[in-house]
N, C-alpha and C positions, 0 to 999 in steps of 0.2 A: 772510491769509498763504497763499501757494501752496506746495504741496509737490511736489517732483519725485520721481517714482518711477523706480527703476532697472529696472523690469520684473520679471518672474518669474524667480527664480533658485532652482534646487533646492538643498536643503541639502546639506551635505557628506556626511551619512549616506546620503541618497538617491543621491548620485553613486557611493558606494562599494558600494551594495547589489548583490550578484551577480544576474545574470539567472536567473530561475527557469524551469524547464521548464513549458510550458503543461499545464494540467490534462488536456486531451484526450489529450496524448501519454502522460501518466502513467497514465491509464485504459487506454490501449492496451497499455502495458507490463504493467500488472496483469493484463489479459485474457490476454496471451500467457503469462505466468507461471502463471496459473490453469489454462489449457488444458494446459500442459506438466505441471503437477502432477497433473492428472486423468489424463493419459495414463500417467504413472508409476503412479498409484493403480489404474488399470485392470488392471495386471499382477498386482496382489495378488488372491488368490482371494476370491470373494464371501463366503465363510464368515467372513472377517476384515474385516467391514464397518467396524469401529472404526478399524482401521489405515488403511483406504482414506480415510476421512473425515479422519483426522489428517494424511495427506499433503496433502490440499487445504488444511488449516489452515496447514501449513508453507509452502505456496506463497503463501498470503495474507500471512503474516508476512514472507516474502522480498520480495514486491512492496511491502509497506509500508516495509520497511527500505531497499529500493532507491530508492524515490521520495520517501519522507518527506513525502507530500502527503496531508493530512487529507481534503481535499475529494475527491480521487480515490479514496480508500479508501471513502468513502460510496457510491461506485458499484461498486467492485470486490468488496466483501463480499457484496452481494446477487447479483452475478454468480457468485461462488464458491458460494453456496448453490444457485443454479439449476443450475450444472454438476454439483455433487455430488448433488443430489436427482434430477436428470433422467437422469444417465448412470452414477452409481455406486450409488445406492440402487435406482433403477428401471432400466429398459432403454429405449432408443430415445428418450430425451428426455421421457418422460412425467413430469409433475410431479404429485405427490400429497403429502398431509400425513401423516406417520408419527408424529404425536404427540410423545412424549418424545424420540425419536431426532432429529427435526428441530429441536426446541427445543435439544437438546444441540449440534447442529451450528451453529445460529445463534449461540449463546453462545460456542462454540469459535472460530468465525470472527471474531467481534467481539473476543474476547480476543487472538487471534493478530494481528489488525490493530493493536491497542493496543500489544502488545509489539514488533511490527515498527516501528511509528511511533516508539516510544521509542528503539529501537536506531538508527533513522535519525537522530533528533535528536542522540543521543550522538555518532554518527559525524560529523555536521555540526559540532558544537561542538568536537570534537577536531581536525577539519580547520582550523577557524577559529583555534584556539589555536596549532596548528602553523604556520599562515601568519603569525600575528602574531609568533611567536618568530623566524621567518626574517627578517621585516622589521626587527625590533629588533636582530638580530645583524649587525654590519658585515662 
């Protein structure tokens, strides 16, 4: 018995899937947001180092919420640590390990990325729900 194939046809779900922004673009967006956050944090006096590092964490969370890209955040979080360590904790881009301060910063950046990614996912789900409601209403 011979079977005739109709060829490859994508599923209906694949046809409806929205085009995602490439990971490289999302990493670039994250880098720009990190640098902007570091520039704002540089205006805070050095005596308030915790506030300076918190501003970088807010920038990481904003980048994560904006892109909602897990893979891009795997590159943006270390970039945030490098910028914060080199330009906010130290001067002129010198990278050194400060023990508990750097451990706090790493944990803070990872948590900020997780919160930002969750916010980005919620935003995407709400947008999808709103779009489905618009299609359903005549």
